[in-house]
TORVORO-986513 format. One line per field, with one value per residue (C-alpha): residue number from 1; residue in one letter; x, y, z. Coordinates in Angstrom, 3 decimals, decimal comma. Layout:
<lomis>
milum: [NUM:...] .
gunu: [A:...] .
xx: [X:...] .
yy: [Y:...] .
zz: [Z:...] .
</lomis>
This chain:
<lomis>
milum: [1:2:3:4:5:6:7:8:9:10:11:12:13:14:15:16:17:18:19:20:21:22:23:24:25:26:27:28:29:30:31:32:33:34:35:36:37:38:39:40:41:42:43:44:45:46:47:48:49:50:51:52:53:54:55:56:57:58:59:60:61:62:63:64:65:66:67:68:69:70:71:72:73:74:75:76:77:78:79:80:81:82:83:84:85:86:87:88:89:90:91:92:93:94:95:96:97:98:99:100:101:102:103:104:105:106:107:108:109:110:111:112:113:114:115:116:117:118:119:120:121:122:123:124:125:126:127:128:129:130:131:132:133:134:135:136:137:138:139:140:141:142:143:144:145:146:147:148:149:150:151:152:153:154:155:156:157:158:159:160:161:162:163:164:165:166:167:168:169:170:171:172:173:174:175:176:177:178:179:180:181:182:183:184:185:186:187:188:189:190:191:192:193:194:195:196:197:198:199:200:201:202:203:204:205:206:207:208:209:210:211:212:213:214:215:216:217:218:219:220:221:222:223:224:225:226:227:228:229:230:231:232:233:234:235:236:237:238:239:240:241:242:243:244:245:246:247:248:249:250:251:252:253:254:255:256:257:258:259:260:261:262:263:264:265:266:267:268:269:270:271:272:273:274:275:276:277:278:279:280:281:282:283:284:285:286:287:288:289:290:291:292:293:294:295:296:297:298:299:300:301:302:303:304:305:306:307:308:309:310:311:312:313:314:315:316:317:318:319:320:321:322:323:324:325:326:327:328:329:330:331:332:333:334:335:336:337:338] .
gunu: [X:X:X:X:X:X:X:X:X:X:X:X:X:X:X:X:X:X:X:X:X:X:X:X:X:X:X:X:X:X:X:X:X:X:X:X:X:X:X:X:X:X:X:X:X:X:X:X:X:X:X:X:X:X:X:X:X:X:X:X:X:X:X:X:X:X:X:X:X:X:X:X:X:X:X:X:X:X:X:X:X:X:X:X:X:X:X:X:X:X:X:X:X:X:X:X:X:X:X:X:X:X:X:X:X:X:X:X:X:X:X:X:X:X:X:X:X:X:X:X:X:X:X:X:X:X:X:X:X:X:X:X:X:X:X:X:X:X:X:X:X:X:X:X:X:X:X:X:X:X:X:X:X:X:X:X:X:X:X:X:X:X:X:X:X:X:X:X:X:X:X:X:X:X:X:X:X:X:X:X:X:X:X:X:X:X:X:X:X:X:X:X:X:X:X:X:X:X:X:X:X:X:X:X:X:X:X:X:X:X:X:X:X:X:X:X:X:X:X:X:X:X:X:X:X:X:X:X:X:X:X:X:X:X:X:X:X:X:X:X:X:X:X:X:X:X:X:X:X:X:X:X:X:X:X:X:X:X:X:X:X:X:X:X:X:X:X:X:X:X:X:X:X:X:X:X:X:X:X:X:X:X:X:X:X:X:X:X:X:X:X:X:X:X:X:X:X:X:X:X:X:X:X:X:X:X:X:X:X:X:X:X:X:X:X:X:X:X:X:X:X:X:X:X:X:X:X:X:X:X:X:X:X:X:X:X:X:X] .
xx: [0,000:1,403:-0,360:1,059:0,311:-0,150:2,188:5,867:6,151:5,394:4,499:3,600:3,718:2,370:4,549:5,334:8,471:10,675:12,430:15,256:17,641:20,949:23,631:26,757:28,396:29,828:27,155:26,616:24,852:21,221:19,771:21,721:23,528:27,232:28,509:29,524:32,925:31,225:28,535:27,340:24,241:25,734:24,205:22,168:22,655:20,504:20,642:18,923:16,318:14,177:12,337:9,737:12,374:15,084:18,107:19,414:22,541:26,075:27,571:24,314:24,864:24,211:22,957:21,097:17,633:17,333:15,609:11,913:10,637:8,647:7,310:6,927:4,041:4,355:4,659:6,766:6,098:8,017:8,761:11,986:12,594:15,548:16,264:17,093:20,497:21,243:20,471:18,140:14,416:13,380:10,467:8,751:8,417:10,982:10,208:12,586:15,068:13,417:14,511:13,777:14,860:16,836:18,494:22,144:24,027:26,598:28,816:29,584:26,010:23,480:20,616:18,777:18,601:21,521:21,207:18,767:21,438:20,651:24,026:26,039:27,805:27,797:24,037:21,594:19,621:22,492:21,522:17,887:15,870:14,489:12,004:10,414:6,768:4,358:3,952:7,559:8,062:10,347:10,113:13,058:15,285:13,563:11,332:9,578:10,021:9,323:5,749:5,612:4,867:8,186:10,808:12,625:16,148:15,955:12,625:11,954:11,167:9,451:9,587:7,243:8,846:7,099:8,885:7,277:8,534:8,122:6,180:9,185:11,684:13,792:14,404:17,372:18,585:18,792:19,578:18,659:20,523:18,881:19,903:18,538:19,280:18,538:18,201:21,198:23,268:23,697:22,883:25,486:24,992:28,023:26,303:25,350:25,755:27,702:31,539:31,688:29,230:26,078:22,488:22,177:20,107:19,186:16,370:16,779:14,490:14,613:12,504:10,976:8,677:7,037:9,736:12,047:13,551:16,437:16,381:16,858:17,544:18,637:18,499:19,197:17,895:19,271:17,332:18,259:17,020:16,812:18,477:15,913:16,837:14,452:14,617:12,844:12,469:10,116:7,929:7,148:4,458:1,426:-1,879:-5,294:-8,748:-12,172:-12,540:-15,719:-17,041:-16,374:-13,433:-10,151:-7,450:-3,810:-3,232:0,328:1,870:5,406:7,552:10,529:13,401:16,261:19,649:22,350:26,074:26,461:23,585:21,180:17,518:16,323:12,720:11,802:12,246:11,039:7,397:5,352:2,149:2,411:-0,361:1,569:-1,251:-4,892:-5,412:-8,013:-6,801:-8,358:-9,256:-6,151:-3,940:-5,577:-4,803:-1,214:-0,795:-2,439:-0,521:2,303:4,593:4,567:4,179:3,522:5,363:4,839:7,381:7,443:9,330:9,937:11,477:13,386:13,821:16,964:17,981:20,635:23,150:23,562:26,370:28,102:28,405:26,511:22,884:20,607:16,901:15,434:12,189:9,669:6,844:3,757:1,277:-1,813:-3,804:-1,426:0,492:3,814:6,512:9,872:12,689:15,417:18,267:19,262:22,432:22,959:25,449:25,055] .
yy: [0,000:3,412:6,729:10,114:12,876:16,315:18,385:19,001:15,764:13,260:9,602:6,646:2,893:0,375:-2,724:-5,630:-6,566:-9,479:-12,113:-14,614:-16,648:-18,437:-20,164:-18,983:-19,053:-20,600:-21,775:-22,089:-25,105:-25,237:-26,189:-23,608:-26,425:-27,116:-28,409:-32,065:-33,125:-34,734:-32,218:-34,015:-36,211:-39,619:-41,251:-38,183:-36,120:-33,838:-31,997:-28,621:-28,705:-25,582:-22,972:-20,336:-17,664:-17,591:-19,910:-20,659:-22,721:-21,653:-19,344:-17,684:-14,000:-11,615:-8,563:-6,821:-7,888:-11,122:-9,836:-9,728:-6,139:-6,088:-3,725:-4,258:-6,589:-8,607:-12,387:-14,097:-17,700:-19,781:-23,413:-25,272:-28,751:-31,077:-34,512:-37,231:-38,404:-40,452:-44,052:-43,086:-42,347:-38,926:-38,447:-35,327:-36,547:-36,953:-40,643:-41,742:-40,007:-36,574:-34,054:-30,357:-26,854:-25,063:-21,677:-21,642:-18,408:-16,874:-14,476:-12,453:-11,207:-9,199:-11,486:-9,155:-5,520:-4,263:-4,718:-7,623:-10,247:-12,612:-11,913:-11,907:-15,230:-14,292:-13,775:-16,569:-15,539:-16,442:-19,356:-18,311:-16,110:-12,602:-13,544:-16,545:-17,152:-18,772:-21,668:-22,827:-26,363:-25,168:-21,440:-19,280:-21,830:-24,876:-23,636:-26,858:-30,400:-32,084:-31,807:-35,461:-38,423:-39,911:-39,283:-42,367:-42,269:-40,704:-38,979:-35,261:-33,630:-30,243:-27,656:-24,721:-21,820:-18,811:-15,760:-12,922:-9,326:-7,873:-4,627:-2,882:-3,839:-0,822:-0,270:-2,199:-5,244:-8,533:-12,120:-15,305:-18,510:-21,911:-25,528:-29,047:-30,912:-34,200:-33,301:-31,085:-32,421:-30,616:-32,378:-32,529:-31,392:-32,359:-31,555:-27,891:-27,002:-24,167:-23,958:-26,451:-28,800:-28,155:-28,280:-24,545:-21,708:-18,237:-15,720:-11,930:-9,128:-5,473:-3,879:-0,600:1,988:4,727:6,448:6,364:2,914:1,469:1,944:5,658:6,002:9,124:9,483:12,505:13,599:16,533:18,407:21,453:23,779:21,786:19,252:16,993:15,101:12,261:11,133:7,877:6,444:4,254:4,876:1,933:1,430:2,561:3,414:3,665:4,825:5,278:8,530:10,605:8,015:5,123:3,863:2,918:5,432:6,293:9,945:11,318:14,715:15,994:19,023:19,426:21,778:21,978:23,379:24,535:23,628:26,571:25,338:28,061:27,170:27,293:28,584:27,944:24,178:24,042:23,414:22,535:20,586:18,739:16,156:13,040:10,557:10,523:7,484:4,870:1,307:-1,888:-4,826:-6,588:-3,630:-3,424:-7,101:-6,461:-3,790:-5,977:-9,177:-9,391:-11,713:-9,601:-5,951:-3,144:0,095:3,132:4,171:7,942:9,936:13,645:15,257:18,501:20,623:22,781:25,188:23,890:26,396:25,778:25,912:22,540:20,828:18,787:19,720:18,365:17,531:17,507:15,577:15,299:12,803:13,200:10,407:12,568:9,677:8,979:12,234:10,444:11,911:10,946:13,294:12,326:14,434:13,122:14,515:14,618:16,270:18,466] .
zz: [0,000:-0,928:-0,544:-1,516:0,993:-0,675:1,471:0,822:-1,124:1,618:1,454:3,649:3,381:5,905:6,044:8,336:10,234:9,251:11,336:11,156:13,289:12,829:14,890:16,618:19,943:23,036:25,481:29,169:30,550:29,402:32,799:34,839:36,644:36,881:33,569:33,870:32,597:29,608:28,717:25,590:25,704:24,972:21,901:20,918:17,778:15,595:12,274:11,854:9,048:9,109:11,111:10,467:9,861:7,218:7,135:10,611:10,128:11,011:8,414:7,324:6,639:9,535:7,636:10,455:9,274:11,250:14,367:15,192:15,324:18,570:21,182:24,959:25,732:22,511:22,192:19,519:18,437:15,917:15,094:14,406:13,011:13,601:12,182:14,691:13,437:16,535:17,452:20,290:20,029:21,325:23,729:25,132:28,736:31,460:31,920:29,149:26,803:26,926:24,259:24,759:23,701:26,413:26,905:25,805:26,611:24,290:26,290:23,138:22,651:24,667:25,600:27,998:29,151:31,228:34,968:34,825:35,608:32,744:31,083:34,330:35,087:38,790:38,884:39,840:36,737:34,411:32,161:32,319:29,971:30,329:27,585:29,323:28,485:30,996:28,561:29,041:30,326:33,148:33,754:32,673:30,945:29,397:26,587:25,637:24,409:21,083:19,809:18,731:21,018:19,845:17,157:15,916:14,441:10,977:11,681:12,217:15,533:15,749:18,502:19,111:20,976:22,460:23,859:25,834:25,578:29,111:29,398:31,007:28,267:27,210:23,482:22,110:20,192:22,072:21,121:22,962:22,100:22,393:21,877:21,876:25,083:26,776:30,435:31,370:28,462:25,164:21,933:19,166:15,579:13,533:10,212:10,458:14,126:15,710:16,022:18,896:17,182:19,223:17,899:18,428:16,922:18,134:18,028:18,036:19,183:18,137:20,849:19,706:21,171:19,134:17,105:14,124:13,708:11,718:7,983:7,280:3,560:1,689:-2,089:-4,305:-7,698:-9,688:-12,370:-14,431:-11,681:-8,403:-6,152:-4,478:-1,308:-0,417:3,230:4,045:7,542:9,546:12,588:14,867:17,500:15,533:17,171:15,568:16,616:15,000:13,058:12,642:10,201:12,572:10,504:12,160:11,253:11,942:12,844:12,633:11,981:11,458:12,163:9,825:10,545:8,041:9,116:6,707:7,154:9,576:11,737:10,633:10,183:6,563:6,943:3,306:3,901:7,523:8,386:11,475:11,848:8,550:8,426:7,546:7,747:8,743:6,603:7,328:7,634:6,387:8,596:7,281:8,213:11,656:12,133:11,037:13,715:16,364:15,571:18,075:16,093:12,919:13,906:11,479:11,083:8,907:6,294:5,737:3,164:2,723:-0,343:0,296:-2,811:-2,970:-5,757:-8,130:-6,744:-3,045:-0,469:-0,364:3,005:5,573:6,151:8,889:8,777:12,270:11,992:14,826:14,347:16,548:17,244:17,714:19,171:22,074:22,432:21,904:19,717:18,257:17,252:14,800:13,364:9,963:8,308:4,532:2,196:-0,865] .
</lomis>
């Protein structure tokens, strides 16, 4: 969906977030117990097959687009499948040869907000998860066991994982690592596992509140008389409410202040109270905003038109986006050169 807004060349686009996970790392014990001398589950092995995000095996490209875009209060659910490449049958219960997905900490990544203790080896919370959902088999560190009643050697086992984004989560990028385990013992994956050969994947969260998010893009077009600078960015955490006609609508406005290389405001390019969007949304778009595992954000673009002869240097566009429905606002200073 793309709609052009008739004021200083603006535009909007409602889109959904994307998600992805891959492997990496050096783990702690999955059950938050002392690691035994032989921490591998004897006779157990798995091969990663698929999951509901993009490719998750070791060596997949980390291009910054692999994290779930979420906001506080959301829930993220996804599935993963592993082939049983061992000689033992897997079961979901603790009575015999139980196989589950457990937390597996990588000390090189941030798995939780600072000060919570989940990344601190000296904390009793280390080895547990900040993102634990009430549905987990054992709260804080064992996410769940195989969905099937049994998985014979050569067959495929599936796992459904649900993560909760706490309401007090500060904005930031976080990554939780997980692995297959039999009890407190890690399961090997010698086919496409991580560097130490564990059956290990991870899931990332980009926690956002209302505001400009990653993905600012600047493009320039020169004509015989003008230089046009198009600034595109995204606003997350949309709200909607019924308008006068009873239709659900998004209601945003912008203030734009352009500064020249000397830091002086350029009034001919600066405006306040620009109505960015009072657009109605369809039931499908409402569902997109409401769906916690695939949140929507609004892509905005402004085109600033400069004369062909202009002082060369670094300019700044200070853009303030107002959510009229909630009173929230986001301010972003975006530099560009001419």
